[in-house]
C-alpha positions in Angstrom: -12.6 24.9 -16.3 -15.7 25.1 -14.3 -16.1 27.5 -11.4 -15.9 26.1 -7.9 -18.1 27.3 -5.1 -16.1 29.6 -2.8 -17.3 27.8 0.4 -15.4 24.7 -0.7 -12.2 26.5 -1.7 -10.2 25.9 1.6 -10.9 22.2 1.2 -9.9 22.2 -2.4 -6.8 24.1 -1.6 -5.8 21.5 1.1 -6.4 18.7 -1.4 -4.5 20.4 -4.1 -1.5 20.9 -1.8 -1.5 17.2 -1.1 -1.7 16.4 -4.8 -5.4 16.1 -5.1 -6.9 17.2 -8.5 -9.5 20.0 -8.3 -11.7 18.4 -10.9 -12.1 14.8 -9.7 -10.6 14.7 -6.2 -8.2 11.8 -7.0 -4.6 12.0 -5.9 -2.0 12.6 -8.6 1.5 11.2 -8.7 3.0 14.2 -6.8 0.7 13.6 -3.9 1.4 9.9 -3.9 5.2 10.6 -3.9 4.8 13.1 -1.0 2.7 10.6 1.0 5.2 7.9 0.2 8.1 10.0 1.5 6.2 10.7 4.7 5.5 6.9 5.2 9.1 6.1 4.4 10.3 8.6 7.1 7.9 7.2 9.7 9.0 3.6 8.9 12.7 4.5 9.0 12.3 6.3 12.3 10.3 3.3 13.7 12.9 0.8 12.6 15.8 2.9 13.9 14.5 4.4 17.1 11.6 2.3 18.3 12.7 -1.2 17.2 16.4 -0.5 17.4 17.0 -2.2 14.0 20.1 -1.0 12.1 19.3 0.4 8.7 22.4 0.9 6.5 22.8 3.7 4.0 22.3 1.3 1.2 19.1 0.0 2.9 17.8 3.5 3.3 18.6 4.7 -0.2 17.3 1.6 -2.0 14.4 1.5 0.5 13.4 5.1 -0.4 13.5 4.3 -4.1 11.4 1.2 -3.6 9.0 3.1 -1.3 8.5 5.8 -4.0 8.0 3.1 -6.6 5.5 1.3 -4.4 3.7 4.6 -3.8 3.1 4.8 -7.6 2.8 1.1 -8.5 -0.9 0.6 -7.9 -1.6 3.0 -10.7 0.1 0.8 -13.3 -3.5 -0.2 -14.2 -4.3 3.3 -15.2 -3.2 4.2 -18.8 -2.9 7.9 -18.2 -0.9 7.6 -15.0 2.8 8.8 -14.9 4.1 5.4 -13.8 2.2 3.6 -16.6 3.7 6.1 -19.2 7.2 5.6 -17.7 6.9 1.8 -17.3 7.7 0.8 -20.9 10.9 2.9 -20.9 11.6 1.4 -17.4 11.2 -2.1 -18.9 13.7 -1.2 -21.6 16.1 0.3 -19.1 15.9 -2.9 -17.0 16.8 -4.9 -20.1 19.8 -2.7 -20.8 20.9 -3.0 -17.2 20.7 -6.8 -17.3 22.5 -6.8 -20.6 25.4 -4.6 -19.3 25.7 -6.5 -16.1 25.8 -9.9 -17.8 28.0 -8.9 -20.7 30.5 -7.3 -18.4 30.7 -10.3 -16.2 30.5 -13.2 -18.7 31.6 -11.5 -22.0 28.9 -13.6 -23.7 27.0 -10.9 -25.6 24.5 -13.2 -27.2 23.3 -14.9 -24.0 23.3 -11.5 -22.3 21.2 -10.0 -25.1 18.7 -12.9 -25.0 18.3 -12.8 -21.3 18.0 -9.0 -21.3 15.3 -9.2 -24.1 13.4 -11.7 -22.0 13.5 -9.6 -18.9 12.4 -6.4 -20.8 9.7 -8.4 -22.6 8.3 -9.9 -19.4 8.2 -6.5 -17.7 6.5 -4.9 -20.7 4.0 -7.7 -20.9 3.2 -7.3 -17.2 2.6 -3.6 -17.7 0.4 -4.3 -20.7 -1.6 -6.8 -18.8 -2.0 -4.5 -15.8 -3.1 -1.7 -18.0 -6.0 -3.8 -19.3 -7.4 -4.3 -15.8 -10.1 -2.1 -14.3 -8.6 0.9 -12.5 -8.6 0.5 -8.7 -9.3 -3.2 -9.2 -6.6 -5.9 -8.7 -3.7 -3.5 -8.0 -5.7 -1.6 -5.3 -6.5 -4.7 -3.2 -4.7 -7.4 -1.2 -3.8 -9.7 -4.0 -2.1 -6.9 -5.9 -0.2 -5.8 -2.8 0.9 -9.4 -2.0 2.1 -10.0 -5.6 4.0 -6.7 -5.5 5.7 -7.6 -2.2 6.6 -11.1 -3.4 8.1 -9.7 -6.7 10.1 -7.0 -4.9 11.5 -9.5 -2.4 12.4 -12.1 -5.1 14.0 -9.4 -7.3 16.0 -7.9 -4.4 17.1 -11.4 -3.1 18.2 -12.2 -6.6 20.1 -8.9 -7.0 21.7 -9.3 -3.6 22.7 -13.0 -4.0 23.5 -13.0 -7.8 27.0 -14.2 -8.7 27.0 -12.3 -12.0 26.6 -8.9 -10.3 28.9 -8.7 -7.3 28.1 -5.6 -5.2 30.8 -3.6 -3.4 30.4 -3.8 0.4 29.2 -0.2 0.5 26.1 -1.3 -1.5 25.4 -4.3 0.7 21.7 -4.2 1.5 19.1 -6.4 3.2 16.4 -7.7 0.8 13.9 -8.0 3.7 14.4 -4.4 4.9 14.1 -2.8 1.4 11.1 -4.9 0.7 9.4 -3.6 3.8 10.0 -0.1 2.6 8.5 -1.0 -0.8 5.5 -2.5 0.9 5.0 0.6 3.0 5.1 2.7 -0.1 2.4 0.6 -1.7 0.3 0.8 1.4 0.7 4.6 1.4 -0.9 4.7 -2.0 -3.9 2.6 -0.9 -4.3 4.6 2.3 -4.1 7.9 0.4 -6.7 6.7 -2.1 -9.0 5.9 0.7 -9.3 9.6 1.5 
């Protein structure tokens, strides 16, 4: 590791505490998750106290998860990022979740297996395609943001309204609200990368 000039050490220390790497100055996943939580709390407080919009417990918990996912999602185009390394396992996990949900509801294991394989395959293909893009290209600009928001809204609407996966009333959530939190997480990543 090369020696860093002592006059810059306070700046380096501040960046490191925010998740900035000492070597290249880019934010790592811990920094993005921390900034994502801060943006989530600001958005939650704004909805609740300034706009007087009710946010259920399910909205808040799923919103926090999507905000944190959004805070890491733009780096899916970077092969050494944590989210990229986790994404293939996440694709398999999504396939297993679809298989379990469908097979428990329909008892048709073959159809459930086929649909689960399709879901896992599509997700893995998307990750593969994104990883072949230039880092800080498509995923770090408006088209990537809009595609992310659209995909999250469609997935959450499908989950909320699906007949094969009835949710208990305690898990009732608003697709629009949780999508807002996911979008805020994505924007937190883009804003943090700008500094």
